[in-house]
TIVEX-322586 format. One line per field, with one value per atom (N, C-alpha, C, O): residue number from 1; x, z, y; residue in one letter. Coordinates in Angstrom, 1 decimal, always signed. Layout:
<sites>
num = [NUM, ...]
east = [X, ...]
up = [Z, ...]
north = [Y, ...]
residu = [A, ...]
</sites>
This chain:
<sites>
num = [1, 1, 1, 1, 2, 2, 2, 2, 3, 3, 3, 3, 4, 4, 4, 4, 5, 5, 5, 5, 6, 6, 6, 6, 7, 7, 7, 7, 8, 8, 8, 8, 9, 9, 9, 9, 10, 10, 10, 10, 11, 11, 11, 11, 12, 12, 12, 12, 13, 13, 13, 13, 14, 14, 14, 14, 15, 15, 15, 15, 16, 16, 16, 16, 17, 17, 17, 17, 18, 18, 18, 18, 19, 19, 19, 19, 20, 20, 20, 20, 21, 21, 21, 21, 22, 22, 22, 22, 23, 23, 23, 23, 24, 24, 24, 24, 25, 25, 25, 25, 26, 26, 26, 26, 27, 27, 27, 27, 28, 28, 28, 28, 29, 29, 29, 29, 30, 30, 30, 30, 31, 31, 31, 31, 32, 32, 32, 32, 33, 33, 33, 33, 34, 34, 34, 34, 35, 35, 35, 35, 36, 36, 36, 36, 37, 37, 37, 37, 38, 38, 38, 38, 39, 39, 39, 39, 40, 40, 40, 40, 41, 41, 41, 41, 42, 42, 42, 42, 43, 43, 43, 43, 44, 44, 44, 44, 45, 45, 45, 45, 46, 46, 46, 46, 47, 47, 47, 47, 48, 48, 48, 48, 49, 49, 49, 49, 50, 50, 50, 50, 51, 51, 51, 51, 52, 52, 52, 52, 53, 53, 53, 53, 54, 54, 54, 54, 55, 55, 55, 55, 56, 56, 56, 56, 57, 57, 57, 57, 58, 58, 58, 58, 59, 59, 59, 59, 60, 60, 60, 60, 61, 61, 61, 61, 62, 62, 62, 62, 63, 63, 63, 63, 64, 64, 64, 64, 65, 65, 65, 65, 66, 66, 66, 66, 67, 67, 67, 67, 68, 68, 68, 68, 69, 69, 69, 69, 70, 70, 70, 70, 71, 71, 71, 71, 72, 72, 72, 72, 73, 73, 73, 73, 74, 74, 74, 74, 75, 75, 75, 75, 76, 76, 76, 76, 77, 77, 77, 77, 78, 78, 78, 78, 79, 79, 79, 79, 80, 80, 80, 80, 81, 81, 81, 81, 82, 82, 82, 82, 83, 83, 83, 83, 84, 84, 84, 84, 85, 85, 85, 85, 86, 86, 86, 86, 87, 87, 87, 87, 88, 88, 88, 88, 89, 89, 89, 89, 90, 90, 90, 90, 91, 91, 91, 91]
east = [-24.1, -23.0, -22.8, -22.6, -22.9, -22.3, -21.2, -21.1, -20.6, -19.1, -19.0, -19.2, -18.6, -18.8, -17.3, -16.6, -16.9, -15.6, -15.4, -15.7, -14.9, -14.6, -12.9, -12.2, -12.6, -11.1, -10.7, -11.3, -9.5, -8.5, -7.1, -6.5, -6.6, -5.3, -4.2, -3.1, -4.8, -3.8, -3.1, -2.4, -3.5, -2.7, -3.0, -4.1, -2.0, -2.3, -2.8, -3.4, -2.7, -3.4, -5.1, -5.6, -5.9, -7.0, -7.6, -7.2, -8.4, -9.4, -10.6, -10.9, -10.9, -12.2, -13.3, -13.2, -14.7, -15.9, -16.6, -16.6, -17.4, -18.4, -19.6, -19.6, -20.7, -21.5, -21.7, -22.3, -21.2, -21.3, -22.5, -23.1, -22.9, -24.1, -23.5, -22.6, -23.8, -23.2, -23.6, -23.5, -24.1, -25.5, -26.5, -27.3, -26.8, -28.1, -28.2, -29.2, -27.4, -28.1, -26.9, -25.7, -27.4, -26.2, -26.1, -26.9, -24.7, -23.6, -23.0, -22.8, -22.5, -21.5, -20.0, -19.9, -18.7, -17.3, -16.5, -16.7, -15.7, -14.7, -13.4, -13.3, -12.5, -10.7, -10.2, -10.4, -9.5, -8.8, -7.5, -7.3, -5.8, -4.9, -4.6, -4.7, -4.2, -3.9, -2.5, -1.8, -1.8, -0.4, +0.4, +1.4, -0.2, +0.6, +0.7, +1.7, +0.0, +0.2, +0.5, +0.9, +0.5, +1.4, +0.5, +1.1, -1.0, -1.7, -3.0, -3.5, -3.5, -5.0, -6.0, -5.7, -7.1, -8.4, -9.5, -9.6, -10.7, -11.9, -13.0, -13.0, -13.6, -14.7, -16.0, -16.2, -17.0, -18.3, -19.5, -19.6, -20.3, -21.4, -22.6, -22.6, -23.9, -25.0, -25.7, -25.0, -26.9, -27.6, -28.0, -28.4, -27.8, -28.0, -26.6, -26.5, -25.4, -24.2, -23.6, -22.3, -24.3, -23.5, -22.7, -22.8, -21.4, -20.4, -20.4, -20.4, -20.3, -20.3, -18.9, -19.0, -17.7, -16.8, -15.7, -15.7, -14.6, -13.5, -12.1, -11.8, -11.2, -10.3, -9.5, -9.7, -8.2, -6.5, -6.8, -7.1, -6.7, -6.8, -5.5, -4.5, -5.4, -4.4, -4.4, -5.1, -3.7, -3.9, -3.8, -2.9, -4.4, -4.4, -3.7, -3.6, -3.2, -2.6, -4.2, -5.3, -3.5, -4.8, -5.0, -5.9, -4.2, -4.1, -5.0, -5.8, -4.8, -5.9, -6.5, -6.2, -7.2, -7.9, -8.3, -8.8, -8.0, -8.2, -9.1, -9.2, -10.1, -12.0, -11.4, -11.0, -11.6, -11.4, -13.0, -13.4, -13.5, -15.1, -15.4, -16.1, -14.6, -15.1, -15.1, -14.2, -16.3, -16.6, -17.6, -18.3, -18.0, -19.0, -20.0, -21.2, -19.6, -20.7, -20.3, -19.3, -21.5, -21.5, -21.9, -21.7, -22.4, -22.6, -22.2, -22.5, -21.0, -20.4, -18.7, -18.2, -18.2, -16.9, -16.0, -16.3, -15.3, -14.9, -13.0, -12.3, -12.5, -11.2, -10.5, -11.0, -9.3, -8.2, -7.6, -7.1, -7.6, -6.4, -5.5, -5.5, -4.8, -3.3, -3.2, -3.6, -2.4, -2.0, -2.7, -2.3, -4.3, -5.1, -5.6, -6.2, -5.4, -5.4, -7.3, -7.8, -7.9, -9.2, -9.8, -9.3, -11.1, -11.8, -12.5, -12.9, -12.7, -13.4, -14.8, -14.7, -15.6, -17.1, -17.9, -18.2, -18.1, -18.7, -19.6, -19.3, -21.0, -21.9, -23.3, -24.1]
up = [-2.0, -1.0, -1.9, -3.1, -1.1, -1.8, -0.9, +0.3, -1.9, -0.9, -0.8, -1.9, +0.0, +0.2, +0.7, +1.6, -0.3, -0.1, +0.3, -0.5, +1.4, +1.3, +1.9, +2.8, +1.1, +0.9, +1.9, +2.6, +2.7, +3.7, +3.8, +3.9, +3.6, +3.1, +4.5, +4.3, +5.8, +6.8, +7.5, +8.5, +6.5, +7.0, +8.3, +8.4, +9.4, +10.7, +11.2, +12.3, +10.4, +10.9, +10.2, +10.2, +9.6, +9.2, +9.8, +9.6, +10.6, +10.7, +9.3, +8.3, +10.1, +9.1, +9.8, +10.9, +9.3, +9.7, +8.5, +7.4, +8.8, +7.8, +8.2, +9.4, +7.6, +7.8, +7.2, +6.2, +7.7, +7.3, +7.6, +8.5, +7.1, +6.8, +7.7, +7.1, +9.1, +9.5, +10.4, +11.6, +9.6, +10.1, +10.2, +11.2, +8.6, +8.6, +9.2, +9.0, +9.9, +10.7, +10.3, +10.3, +9.9, +9.5, +11.2, +12.1, +11.1, +12.2, +11.6, +10.4, +12.9, +12.7, +12.9, +13.9, +12.2, +12.5, +12.4, +11.4, +13.3, +13.2, +13.4, +14.0, +12.7, +13.0, +12.9, +12.1, +14.3, +14.7, +15.1, +15.6, +14.9, +15.2, +16.7, +17.1, +17.4, +19.0, +18.7, +18.1, +19.3, +19.4, +20.0, +19.6, +21.4, +22.3, +21.7, +21.3, +21.7, +20.8, +19.5, +18.9, +19.0, +17.5, +16.5, +15.8, +16.7, +15.7, +15.4, +16.3, +14.6, +14.2, +15.2, +15.5, +15.6, +16.1, +15.5, +14.7, +15.6, +14.7, +16.4, +17.5, +15.9, +17.0, +16.2, +15.4, +16.4, +16.2, +16.8, +17.5, +16.8, +17.4, +17.0, +15.8, +17.3, +16.7, +16.7, +17.0, +16.3, +16.3, +17.4, +17.3, +18.6, +20.2, +20.6, +21.8, +20.0, +20.8, +21.1, +21.1, +21.4, +22.4, +21.6, +20.3, +22.4, +21.7, +21.6, +22.6, +20.5, +19.9, +19.4, +19.3, +19.2, +19.1, +18.8, +18.1, +20.0, +19.8, +19.8, +20.7, +18.6, +18.4, +17.9, +17.2, +18.1, +17.2, +15.9, +15.8, +14.9, +13.2, +13.0, +13.5, +12.1, +11.2, +10.0, +9.3, +9.5, +7.7, +7.2, +7.6, +6.0, +5.0, +3.9, +3.6, +3.1, +1.8, +0.9, +1.3, -0.6, -1.2, -1.5, -2.1, -1.1, -1.1, +0.2, +0.2, +0.8, +2.1, +3.0, +3.0, +3.7, +4.6, +6.1, +6.4, +7.0, +8.6, +9.0, +9.1, +9.3, +9.6, +11.0, +12.0, +10.8, +12.4, +13.0, +13.8, +12.7, +13.1, +14.1, +15.1, +13.6, +13.7, +15.3, +16.0, +15.8, +17.0, +17.5, +18.4, +17.1, +17.2, +16.1, +16.3, +15.2, +14.0, +13.1, +12.6, +13.3, +12.2, +11.0, +10.6, +10.0, +8.8, +7.7, +6.6, +8.4, +7.5, +8.2, +9.4, +6.7, +7.3, +7.0, +6.0, +7.8, +7.6, +7.6, +8.5, +6.5, +5.9, +5.7, +4.8, +6.4, +5.7, +4.6, +4.8, +3.6, +2.6, +2.3, +1.5, +3.5, +3.5, +2.6, +2.3, +1.7, +0.3, -0.7, -1.5, -0.8, -1.7, -1.4, -2.3, +0.2, +0.8, +1.1, +1.2, +1.2, +1.5, +2.7, +3.2, +3.1, +4.1, +3.2, +2.3, +3.4, +2.5, +3.9, +5.1, +3.2, +3.7, +3.0, +1.8, +4.0, +2.5, +3.6, +4.7, +3.0, +3.9, +3.2, +3.8]
north = [-10.9, -10.2, -9.1, -9.1, -7.8, -6.3, -5.8, -5.9, -5.2, -4.2, -3.0, -2.4, -2.3, -0.8, -0.4, -0.9, +0.6, +0.7, +2.6, +3.4, +3.0, +3.9, +4.5, +4.0, +5.7, +6.0, +6.1, +6.9, +5.5, +6.0, +5.7, +4.6, +6.8, +7.1, +6.6, +6.1, +6.9, +6.7, +7.7, +7.7, +8.9, +10.0, +10.5, +11.1, +10.2, +10.9, +11.9, +11.8, +13.3, +14.2, +14.4, +15.5, +13.1, +13.2, +12.2, +11.0, +12.5, +10.8, +11.0, +11.7, +9.7, +9.2, +9.1, +8.6, +9.6, +9.4, +8.9, +9.4, +7.6, +6.9, +6.5, +6.6, +6.1, +5.3, +3.9, +3.9, +2.7, +1.6, +0.9, +1.5, +0.0, -1.2, -2.2, -2.7, -2.7, -3.6, -4.7, -4.6, -5.8, -6.8, -6.4, -6.5, -5.5, -4.7, -3.5, -2.8, -3.1, -1.6, -0.8, -1.2, +0.4, +1.5, +1.8, +2.1, +1.7, +2.5, +3.3, +3.4, +4.0, +5.4, +4.8, +4.1, +5.0, +4.5, +5.6, +6.4, +5.7, +6.8, +6.0, +4.9, +6.6, +5.7, +7.2, +8.1, +7.0, +7.8, +7.5, +6.4, +8.6, +7.9, +8.3, +9.4, +7.3, +7.4, +7.7, +6.8, +8.9, +9.1, +8.4, +7.9, +8.6, +7.4, +6.0, +5.6, +5.7, +3.9, +3.9, +2.9, +4.9, +5.1, +4.0, +3.1, +4.2, +3.4, +3.8, +4.5, +3.5, +3.6, +2.8, +1.7, +3.2, +2.9, +2.9, +3.7, +2.1, +1.6, +1.9, +1.4, +2.9, +2.9, +3.1, +4.0, +2.0, +2.0, +2.0, +1.0, +2.8, +3.1, +3.0, +3.4, +2.6, +2.3, +3.9, +4.9, +3.9, +5.2, +6.0, +7.2, +5.1, +6.2, +6.3, +6.7, +6.2, +6.7, +5.7, +5.7, +4.8, +3.3, +2.9, +2.8, +2.4, +1.7, +0.3, -0.4, -0.1, -1.4, -2.3, -3.5, -1.4, -2.0, -0.6, +0.4, -1.2, -0.2, -1.1, -1.9, -0.8, -1.9, -1.4, -0.5, -1.8, -1.2, -2.0, -3.2, -1.0, -1.6, -2.2, -1.7, -3.4, -3.9, -3.9, -4.6, -3.3, -3.8, -4.6, -5.3, -5.2, -6.4, -6.0, -4.8, -7.0, -7.1, -7.4, -7.4, -7.5, -7.1, -9.4, -9.9, -9.9, -11.4, -11.9, -12.8, -11.3, -11.8, -10.6, -9.5, -11.1, -10.0, -10.5, -11.6, -9.5, -9.3, -8.9, -7.7, -9.6, -8.9, -8.3, -8.9, -6.7, -5.7, -5.8, -4.9, -6.5, -6.4, -7.8, -7.7, -9.0, -10.4, -10.5, -10.0, -11.2, -11.6, -10.5, -11.0, -9.1, -8.1, -8.4, -8.3, -8.6, -8.6, -10.2, -10.6, -10.6, -11.9, -12.3, -13.5, -11.4, -11.0, -10.4, -10.5, -9.4, -8.7, -8.4, -8.4, -8.2, -8.0, -6.3, -5.5, -6.2, -4.8, -5.2, -5.8, -4.6, -5.1, -3.7, -3.1, -3.2, -2.1, -2.7, -3.8, -2.4, -2.8, -1.3, -0.5, -1.7, -0.4, +0.1, +1.2, -0.9, -0.4, +0.2, +1.1, -0.4, +0.2, +1.4, +2.1, +2.0, +3.2, +3.3, +4.4, +2.0, +1.8, +0.8, -0.2, +1.4, +0.0, -0.3, +0.4, -1.4, -2.7, -3.1, -3.5, -2.8, -3.5, -4.5, -4.5, -5.4, -6.7, -7.2, -7.6, -7.3, -8.2, -8.5, -9.3]
residu = [M, M, M, M, S, S, S, S, T, T, T, T, A, A, A, A, Y, Y, Y, Y, Y, Y, Y, Y, P, P, P, P, F, F, F, F, S, S, S, S, G, G, G, G, N, N, N, N, E, E, E, E, Q, Q, Q, Q, K, K, K, K, S, S, S, S, L, L, L, L, E, E, E, E, F, F, F, F, A, A, A, A, P, P, P, P, V, V, V, V, L, L, L, L, D, D, D, D, G, G, G, G, A, A, A, A, V, V, V, V, C, C, C, C, S, S, S, S, A, A, A, A, R, R, R, R, I, I, I, I, K, K, K, K, W, W, W, W, N, N, N, N, I, I, I, I, A, A, A, A, A, A, A, A, Q, Q, Q, Q, R, R, R, R, W, W, W, W, Y, Y, Y, Y, L, L, L, L, L, L, L, L, I, I, I, I, T, T, T, T, D, D, D, D, N, N, N, N, S, S, S, S, G, G, G, G, S, S, S, S, V, V, V, V, L, L, L, L, L, L, L, L, N, N, N, N, T, T, T, T, A, A, A, A, M, M, M, M, V, V, V, V, G, G, G, G, S, S, S, S, T, T, T, T, T, T, T, T, Q, Q, Q, Q, G, G, G, G, G, G, G, G, I, I, I, I, N, N, N, N, L, L, L, L, I, I, I, I, S, S, S, S, G, G, G, G, A, A, A, A, F, F, F, F, S, S, S, S, Q, Q, Q, Q, T, T, T, T, T, T, T, T, L, L, L, L, I, I, I, I, W, W, W, W, R, R, R, R, E, E, E, E, K, K, K, K, D, D, D, D, A, A, A, A, Q, Q, Q, Q, I, I, I, I, E, E, E, E, V, V, V, V, S, S, S, S, G, G, G, G]
</sites>
């Protein structure tokens, strides 16, 4: 199992775009602040632009992890380590 890390400070002024490998396929991921909901949202699309997942984000502690892509991807996890300021993708 390999793990990739993407720096993410949680600064509402700056969105994050990255290309994680999820269940063996390279996807596009974008994290944007929703001002009305006052929270971050994660949008994952495939290489044709089709939406695979659009979900609100929940930060995890260093002791445990909330898999934000559970149910949409079976072999990969994506966790926001809020205090570490990073996104952790394992699979």
